[in-house]
N, C-alpha and C positions, 0 to 999 in steps of 0.2 A: 572331607576323604571317609571315601566306604575302610571302616573295620568290618565286618559282619557279612556275611548271608543266611539271610532265610529261605524256609522253606516258598513265601509271604510272597519275595523279589521275586517280580519279572528283567527280563534281562534289560541288563542300567547299563550304560557309558562310563570306565573305569580310566580315568586321566593315567599314562605310563610316565614315571620323572624319572624309574632307577637304573643310571646313567648303564649298568653293569647290564641291565637288558637291552635298552636302544642297541649298543655296540651289538647282542647279539644279531635280534631285529634283522639289524643293518649290514653287518655281515655277509658271511658264505648266503646267511637260508635268504634274504636276499639277489646277491646275486643269483642266486639260483632259480628261485621263479622265473624271474627278468629272465630267463637262460632257457626253460621249456617252450618248445615249441607248443603251444597251447590247442593252435588252430590245425593242426596235428594228429587231436585225439580222438579215439573212438565218437567219444558224448559232445566231441564241439564240432563235428556235422553240422551240413544248411541247411538238415533237416529239425533238427534236435531243435537250436535256435528261432529257429521259424515259428516252438511250443512253446517260445517263450507269454506269448498271453493270456495262454490257456493255462500254465502250471502254474503262475505265479496273479492269474488274478479272483478276484472275490469270489468270483461264482466255484475256482476250481476248490477256494480258502470255508468258501460255507459246504460244503458235497464231500470233502471229508472231510472238518466237524459234527456231521451229522450223523455218516459214519458211526462215531468213536473208536469204542475197540476190536471193526472192524477192519480198521485201518491201525497196518502191525506199525508204525512209529520214523516208518523207513523213507528217507522224503523216495517218491515215485519217476521223480526227472531229480539228477542233476547235468547244468549241457558248461562241462568243467575238464579238464584233470583232475582224477583224485586218484592218490595217492594212503593210504590210513591202511591198515596192520599188512603196511609195505607189500601190493600187489603192486600187477601191475599196475604201471596208469593209466594201458591200451591207444601208447602215445605211436605211430604211423612211419620208425621210424627210423634207418638199422640200431642204431647206437641203441636202442631202446637200454638195456642192461644199466647199459652207466650211468645213466639217467634213475635208476633206478637206484645204484650204489650212490652216489651222489645225492640221493634226496636219504636214506639212512644219514651220513652223515651227521649233515644239517638239520638234521629234525631229531637227531639224538643228542645236539645242544643244545636245544631247545627246551629240548624232554628233559634232557637234563637240568637247566637254569629252572624247569617243573618244582622240578624234587617228583614227578609221575610221570608214567610211559607211557600211560593210558591214552591212548589219544582217543578220540567219538568224528575227527576228518582232515586231512589236509589236499582241500583243493584249490586247486588257479581256475581263474574264468576267465574267459576273455573276454572282450569286450562284446556285453548281449547275452552272456553269459548267466545263470542262474541253475539258482537252488528252490526244489518243487514246494508251495507251504507245506509240513507235518509236521511231529508232533516231539517225537525222540521217547513214547511214554514205554515206550519196549526197553529202554536206559535211565533208573531213574540218577537217579546225581546235579552231584555241582557245579556246573560247568566253566569255564575260562577258554572265552576265543581273540586270538590273533587280529584281528585284518589286516593288507594292506593294500588303497589305493592307493589306483597311479595319482588320479584327477582329483579325485572325490567322485568322479561319476557311478556313483550306489547305493545303495540302498539294505536296511534290512529291514522288514517291519515282524509283530508280533502279535497280537489278538492277546487282552489287556478281557478277563472276565472281570475280575474286576469297574473301569469305565466302561464294560461293554465293549468294550473298539478296537480298530487297528493302529499299534503300535508305530510310525516312523521315527530306523533312526537312521543317516542321512551321514554315508561314509562321509572321508576326507580326506589330504593327502593323507599319498605315508598312510605311518597305526599308528590303532587303535586298540579300546579291547572294552569287553564286556562279559555279566558277567550276569552269573543267577543262579537257576531249581529248575531240571526239567522232574516232576511229577508222574509216575506211573495212573495206569487209572488204577487200578488198583487203591497207590494210594495218594489220590485223589481224586473221592467217587462221583463229588458230588462238578468237582471239571476246572475248580481250581484252582488248580499245580499245573492244568495242561500246560504246555508253552509251544500251542501254533507258535511255527517262524517258516520265516522262505528267505529268500537276500538277492536279490539280481543287479546286470555293474554294467558297465556300458565303455567300460577301462576295463584294462587288467587289472583282474583283483585278488590277491588270495585270504584262504585262512587256514588258520593252525588251528586247531580241540581239543583241551583235554577235560577230561572229567575227577573226581577222586568222590570216591562214595558217602553217602546219603545215614553213616553212624558219624556215630563223636570226633572218632580217629579223625575219618576224609571232613568233615564240620573243622573238622582249625587245619584243617591243612591246608585248604580253600584260603579261608582266613588269612591266614597265614603267610600266601604267596602277594593276595589280595593286598599286605598290606605293604610290599616286599615294592611292586608294582609302581605302588605309590612312593616308596622314601625317594626323593635323591639322593 
């Protein structure tokens, strides 16, 4: 069982055993994910799907990496529907506001369970969807990500500066969890803790990301949540 999060940790997979959490994940939250017409999202249009090869490529990763702090940390492209911050998902449907209300309700339940309302991302990806290589170096934080995949036909990739290689974590059907530390340019001038990463999928996929402060209180909160996730 993983019980600590260190600033030297890249993103690693964490087993979800907590029955209460699984009830939250597999309840109204999953129902909501499966009901959103992601193909009608403004960022899931054909022209964005066609750019997947570029934004998920090794060449694009190397381009971002060479930019160093000229890259602002945000993904340049997200092909899917994003809800973070309570902003509009950009759905081209008459009842857009209804989806926003439902999102706020179901996400509040998960946020309440985690003990933090600081969410970095809530995104639903259509088949062929992706989030481009980026590093979140604009937000120094401990991160916990919950990902759901319809069939497991997707993957997460990150750069491991110690091994000097790209690590691939394949999705699996249903829910999985990853945790780790995203460093800022200022906190890791040698690049050791800057986590370059991306994700892509060939099936319906969703991710909810929560962040904790990098002070001792934030670290303890993240580690308490980490242990709770793994405890039946």
